[in-house]
C-alpha positions in Angstrom: -4.8 -28.7 20.5 -2.6 -29.1 17.5 -1.1 -25.8 16.5 -2.5 -24.4 13.3 0.0 -23.8 10.5 -1.3 -20.6 9.0 -4.5 -18.7 9.6 -6.1 -16.4 7.1 -6.6 -13.1 9.1 -9.6 -11.9 7.0 -11.3 -15.4 7.1 -10.9 -15.5 10.9 -12.6 -12.0 11.1 -15.4 -13.1 8.7 -16.1 -16.3 10.6 -16.7 -14.7 13.9 -19.3 -12.2 15.2 -18.6 -8.5 15.4 -17.6 -8.7 19.0 -16.7 -6.4 21.9 -13.2 -5.7 20.7 -14.4 -4.6 17.3 -17.2 -2.5 18.9 -14.5 -0.7 20.9 -12.7 0.1 17.7 -16.0 1.3 16.1 -16.6 3.6 19.1 -13.2 5.2 18.8 -13.5 5.7 15.1 -17.1 7.0 15.5 -15.9 9.7 17.9 -13.3 10.8 15.4 -16.0 11.3 12.7 -18.2 13.1 15.3 -15.4 15.5 16.1 -15.0 16.3 12.4 -18.7 17.1 12.2 -18.6 19.2 15.4 -15.7 21.3 14.1 -17.3 21.8 10.7 -20.5 23.2 12.2 -19.0 25.1 15.1 -16.9 27.5 12.9 -20.0 28.7 11.2 -21.7 29.5 14.5 -18.8 31.6 15.8 -18.5 33.6 12.6 -21.0 36.3 13.7 -19.0 36.8 17.0 -15.9 37.3 14.9 -17.5 40.0 12.9 -18.5 41.9 16.0 -15.3 41.5 18.1 -12.8 42.1 15.3 -14.9 44.7 13.4 -14.8 42.7 10.2 -16.9 42.8 7.0 -18.5 39.6 5.9 -16.1 39.1 2.9 -13.3 39.1 5.5 -14.5 35.8 6.8 -14.0 34.0 3.5 -10.4 32.9 4.2 -11.1 31.6 7.7 -14.2 29.7 6.6 -12.4 28.1 3.7 -9.0 27.5 5.3 -10.1 24.3 7.0 -11.4 22.9 3.7 -8.0 23.4 2.1 -6.3 21.9 5.1 -8.7 18.9 4.9 -7.8 18.3 1.3 -4.0 18.7 2.0 -4.1 16.4 5.0 -6.0 13.7 3.2 -3.7 13.7 0.2 -0.5 13.6 2.3 -1.7 11.2 5.0 -3.0 8.4 2.7 0.3 7.3 1.2 1.9 7.6 4.7 -0.7 5.3 6.3 0.0 2.6 3.7 3.7 2.8 4.6 3.9 3.5 8.3 0.6 2.1 9.5 -2.9 3.3 10.4 -2.6 3.6 14.1 0.3 6.0 14.6 -0.9 8.4 11.9 -4.5 8.4 13.3 -3.3 9.1 16.9 -1.0 11.9 15.6 -3.7 13.4 13.4 -6.3 13.6 16.2 -3.8 15.1 18.6 -2.7 17.7 15.9 -6.2 19.0 15.2 -7.0 19.1 18.9 -3.9 21.2 19.7 -4.5 23.5 16.7 -8.1 24.0 17.7 -7.3 24.9 21.3 -4.6 27.2 20.1 -6.9 28.9 17.6 -9.1 29.9 20.6 -6.4 32.4 21.6 -6.1 34.0 18.2 -6.0 37.8 18.3 -6.7 38.5 14.6 -8.2 36.9 11.5 -4.8 36.0 10.0 -3.8 33.9 13.0 -7.1 32.2 13.1 -7.0 31.4 9.3 -3.5 29.8 9.7 -4.6 27.7 12.7 -7.8 26.7 10.9 -5.7 25.4 8.1 -3.6 23.3 10.5 -6.7 22.0 12.2 -8.0 21.0 8.8 -4.7 19.0 8.1 -5.3 17.0 11.2 -9.0 16.4 10.4 -8.1 15.5 6.8 -5.7 12.8 8.0 -7.9 11.5 10.8 -11.1 10.9 8.9 -9.8 8.6 6.2 -7.7 6.8 8.8 -10.9 6.0 10.8 -12.7 4.8 7.6 -9.8 2.5 6.7 -9.3 1.2 10.2 -12.9 0.3 10.6 -13.1 -1.4 7.2 -10.1 -3.5 8.0 -11.6 -4.9 11.3 -15.0 -5.6 9.8 -16.4 -9.0 8.6 -16.8 -8.7 4.8 -20.5 -9.4 5.0 -21.1 -6.3 7.2 -18.3 -4.0 6.0 -20.4 -1.4 4.1 -23.1 -1.3 6.8 -20.7 -0.8 9.7 -18.6 1.8 7.8 -21.6 3.7 6.8 -23.0 3.6 10.3 -19.7 5.1 11.6 -20.0 7.9 9.0 -23.3 8.9 10.5 -21.2 10.4 13.3 -20.6 13.4 11.1 -24.1 14.8 11.0 -24.5 13.9 14.7 -21.4 15.8 15.5 -22.5 18.7 13.4 -25.9 18.8 15.3 -24.1 18.6 18.6 -21.7 21.4 17.5 -24.6 23.7 16.6 -26.5 23.0 19.8 -23.5 23.4 22.1 -22.3 26.6 20.3 -25.7 28.2 20.7 -25.4 27.7 24.5 -21.7 28.3 25.0 -21.3 31.5 23.0 -23.8 33.6 25.1 -22.4 32.2 28.3 -18.7 31.8 27.7 -17.9 33.5 24.4 -16.9 32.1 21.0 -13.5 31.0 22.2 -15.1 28.4 24.5 -16.4 26.6 21.4 -12.9 26.1 20.0 -11.5 25.1 23.4 -14.1 22.4 23.7 -13.6 21.4 20.1 -9.8 21.0 20.9 -9.7 19.6 24.4 -12.0 16.7 23.4 -9.8 15.3 20.6 -6.7 15.8 22.7 -8.3 13.5 25.4 -9.5 11.2 22.7 -6.0 10.8 21.3 -4.9 9.5 24.7 -7.6 6.9 24.5 -6.5 6.0 21.0 -2.9 5.7 22.1 -3.7 3.1 24.8 -6.6 1.2 23.2 -6.5 1.5 19.4 -4.6 -1.4 17.8 -2.8 -1.4 14.5 -4.8 -2.9 11.6 -4.1 -6.6 11.5 -4.7 -6.6 7.7 -2.0 -3.9 7.4 0.3 -5.9 9.6 -0.1 -9.2 7.8 0.3 -7.5 4.4 3.5 -5.8 5.5 5.1 -8.9 7.2 4.9 -7.6 10.8 5.9 -10.0 13.7 3.6 -12.9 14.1 3.4 -12.3 17.9 1.9 -8.9 17.5 -0.7 -10.0 15.0 -1.6 -13.0 17.2 -2.0 -10.7 20.2 -4.6 -8.6 18.3 -6.5 -11.4 16.6 -6.7 -13.4 19.8 -9.1 -10.7 21.1 -11.4 -11.6 18.2 -11.0 -15.4 18.5 -9.0 -17.8 20.6 -8.1 -19.7 17.4 -5.4 -17.1 16.7 -3.5 -18.2 19.8 -2.5 -21.4 18.1 -1.4 -20.0 14.8 2.2 -20.3 13.6 1.7 -17.6 11.0 -0.9 -15.5 9.2 -1.9 -14.9 5.6 -4.4 -12.5 4.0 -6.9 -13.2 1.3 -7.8 -10.0 -0.5 -11.1 -9.4 -2.2 -9.4 -6.9 -4.5 -6.4 -8.0 -6.6 -3.0 -6.7 -5.6 -0.6 -5.0 -7.9 2.7 -5.5 -6.1 2.9 -1.8 -5.3 2.0 0.3 -2.3 0.0 3.6 -1.8 -0.2 5.7 -4.9 1.3 2.9 -6.9 -1.8 0.9 -6.3 -4.3 3.8 -6.7 -2.8 4.9 -10.0 -1.9 1.4 -11.4 -3.4 0.2 -14.6 -5.8 -2.1 -12.7 -7.2 0.7 -10.6 -6.7 4.0 -12.4 -10.2 4.1 -14.1 -11.9 3.2 -10.8 -9.8 5.8 -8.9 -10.7 8.6 -11.4 -14.4 7.7 -11.2 -14.4 7.7 -7.4 -12.7 11.1 -7.4 -15.2 12.5 -9.9 -18.2 11.1 -8.0 -17.0 12.3 -4.6 -16.0 15.7 -6.0 -19.4 16.3 -7.6 -21.3 15.0 -4.6 -19.6 17.3 -2.1 -19.9 20.2 -4.6 -23.7 19.7 -4.4 -23.7 19.4 -0.6 -21.6 22.4 0.1 -23.4 24.5 -2.5 -26.8 23.7 -0.9 -25.6 24.1 2.7 -24.0 27.5 2.0 -26.5 28.9 -0.4 -29.9 27.3 0.0 -31.2 29.7 2.7 -30.3 32.7 0.5 -31.7 31.2 -2.7 -35.0 30.2 -1.0 -35.3 33.7 0.5 -34.7 35.3 -2.8 -37.3 33.0 -4.3 -40.0 34.5 -2.0 -39.9 32.5 1.2 -39.6 34.2 4.6 -36.2 34.2 6.3 -37.5 31.8 8.9 -39.1 29.5 6.4 -35.9 29.5 4.2 -33.8 28.7 7.3 -36.1 25.9 8.5 -36.3 24.2 5.1 -32.6 24.5 4.5 -31.9 22.9 7.9 -33.8 19.8 6.8 -31.3 19.0 4.0 -28.3 17.8 6.1 -30.4 15.5 8.2 -30.4 12.8 5.5 -27.0 11.3 6.4 -28.6 8.7 8.7 -29.9 7.0 5.5 -26.3 5.8 4.9 -27.0 2.9 7.3 -29.7 1.5 5.0 -27.6 2.2 1.9 -24.7 0.3 3.5 -27.0 -2.7 4.1 -28.0 -2.6 0.5 -24.4 -2.3 -0.6 -23.6 -5.5 1.4 -26.4 -7.4 -0.4 -26.3 -6.0 -3.9 -23.8 -4.3 -6.3 -22.4 -1.3 -4.3 -21.6 0.8 -7.4 -25.2 0.6 -8.7 -26.8 1.2 -5.3 -24.9 4.5 -4.8 -25.3 5.5 -8.5 -29.1 5.1 -8.1 -29.0 7.4 -5.0 -27.1 10.0 -7.0 -29.5 9.7 -10.0 -32.6 10.2 -7.8 -30.9 13.0 -5.9 -30.2 14.8 -9.3 -33.9 14.5 -10.2 -35.0 15.8 -6.8 -32.6 18.8 -7.1 -34.2 19.7 -10.4 -37.6 19.4 -8.8 -36.6 21.8 -6.0 -36.1 24.5 -8.7 -39.5 23.8 -10.1 -41.4 23.9 -6.8 -40.1 27.1 -5.1 -43.6 28.7 -5.1 -45.3 25.6 -3.6 -44.0 25.2 0.0 -46.2 22.1 0.5 -44.2 20.3 -2.2 -40.9 22.0 -1.5 -40.5 20.6 2.1 -40.8 16.9 1.2 -38.6 17.3 -1.9 -35.8 19.0 0.1 -36.0 16.2 2.7 -35.9 13.5 0.1 -33.0 15.2 -1.7 -31.1 15.5 1.6 -31.6 11.8 2.4 -30.5 10.7 -1.1 -27.5 13.1 -1.5 -26.1 12.8 2.0 -26.6 9.0 2.0 -24.8 8.6 -1.4 -21.9 10.8 -0.3 -21.5 9.1 3.1 -21.6 5.7 1.4 -18.7 6.6 -0.9 -16.3 6.0 2.1 -17.3 2.3 2.3 -17.2 2.0 -1.5 -13.6 3.2 -1.7 -12.5 1.2 1.3 -13.8 -2.0 -0.3 -12.4 -1.2 -3.7 -8.7 -1.2 -2.9 -6.4 -3.9 -1.6 -4.8 -3.4 1.8 -1.5 -2.1 0.3 -3.4 0.9 -1.2 -6.5 1.2 0.9 -5.3 4.1 3.1 -4.2 6.1 0.0 -7.3 5.2 -2.0 -9.8 6.4 0.7 -7.7 9.5 1.7 -7.3 10.7 -1.9 -11.0 10.2 -2.7 -11.8 12.3 0.4 -9.2 14.9 -0.5 -10.6 15.3 -4.0 -14.1 15.6 -2.6 -12.9 18.5 -0.3 -11.9 20.4 -3.5 -15.5 19.8 -4.7 -16.8 21.4 -1.5 -14.7 24.4 -2.1 -15.9 24.6 -5.7 -19.5 24.3 -4.7 -19.6 27.6 -2.9 -17.8 29.4 -5.7 -20.1 27.8 -8.4 -23.3 29.2 -6.9 -21.7 32.6 -6.4 -20.8 32.7 -10.1 -24.3 31.5 -11.2 -25.9 34.2 -9.1 -23.5 36.8 -10.4 -24.4 35.7 -13.9 -28.1 36.2 -13.1 -29.2 32.6 -13.3 -32.8 32.1 -12.2 -33.7 30.0 -9.2 -34.7 27.2 -11.6 -31.4 27.6 -13.5 -29.3 27.4 -10.4 -30.8 24.1 -9.2 -30.8 22.6 -12.7 -27.1 23.3 -12.9 -26.4 21.8 -9.5 -28.5 18.8 -10.5 -26.0 18.2 -13.4 -23.3 17.6 -10.8 -25.4 15.0 -9.1 -26.0 13.3 -12.5 -22.2 13.3 -13.2 -21.6 11.4 -9.9 -24.1 8.8 -11.0 -22.4 8.5 -14.5 -18.9 8.2 -12.9 -20.0 5.2 -10.8 -21.6 3.6 -13.8 -18.4 4.0 -15.7 -16.5 2.5 -12.7 -18.9 -0.5 -12.7 -18.7 -1.3 -16.4 -15.1 -0.3 -17.3 -13.3 -2.2 -14.6 -11.4 -5.5 -15.3 -12.8 -6.9 -12.1 -15.9 -6.4 -10.0 -16.2 -7.6 -6.4 -19.5 -9.3 -5.7 -20.6 -10.5 -2.2 -22.1 -14.0 -2.1 -25.0 -15.0 0.0 -22.6 -16.5 2.6 -20.8 -13.3 2.9 -17.5 -14.4 1.3 -16.2 -12.3 -1.6 -15.6 -13.6 -5.1 -14.0 -12.0 -8.1 -15.7 -12.0 -11.5 -13.7 -11.0 -14.6 
């Protein structure tokens, strides 16, 4: 066979099925997202044990419960630019190992101060690992299936949270609260070994940064034998480059409006989610429901993340900005309706379920939206900074509801205020859609085109 001169790496990925090699990458990234969900849920379940063992008051738990969120934000903001300079693989392996070691070490904490510090370090690792997984998965996906596969991977978070809750309820009575943290740390340490041996570097990163042809050929040949005969590799980007890297791309004139709108949408979205996860049981109980009823109804809200798969499929077929904006708009309406139906449990249950599906679906789909928006030179930073800004929204969500309750807002008023945040997410994505100099649109054949 005559040697090919130059092969376009993304075109080769697009022209071949999502094969066994890519499914292995998907599995490894999916586990990272699951571990994030496990850790997020598990810390809440060990909190009552901490109160008893260390003789704490409930307000004493605030630092340890929020420390990981601050670590997540810090880890995301720092890791993104690094991944665009040193690569996705090494940063991801290091991040998973870091949060595993920190989680295991936190199991041997003797006071709340030690645990708070170690939770912050755990959060740094998680904050770096999650955007790395999103970016890596996006860069090994065919364009026509990118949003679907990335969104499916993000469903690992609610699955991990569910597993974390179930395992914690069994482990704590049998082995104590420390066993939960040990399990939550040993698993990522073992997974980092798997990543070290099996996770490849992103070929799109390698091509964009002029890495040796032999290394790129070795990876792409696992997707198609065509790569074996290539003399060199090129990369066609669906998003225009700027000549910069990392933050230079994200804050460039071509991307600054879109970046700001992604940050606002993700910030407001996570504000809503954390406000409801942390406060809905209390608000529903104060509105007249029994403690059991309030707990059961509140538990329905996080289950909606699985809808991200359907949303990802719609994003691959239609305009992604408008698909997610519609989810946020409908979520805002359903949030307002929750406030109006507190006394009618027959209406409240389906509305909470619908709200959970819409809100969690929209938020999970933001990862795929950000990954597709930026070129390879800035994708790691773009995804990580959006997730980092979103974590600050999660922190703000808990404080917002606390202030509303302190200001004697009614049940209706609290949910109407939270609904405004959902509406702002919708507006931000509409601004991103109509203010950008370029809009990426998938064609029926799955090949991207740019319209100006």
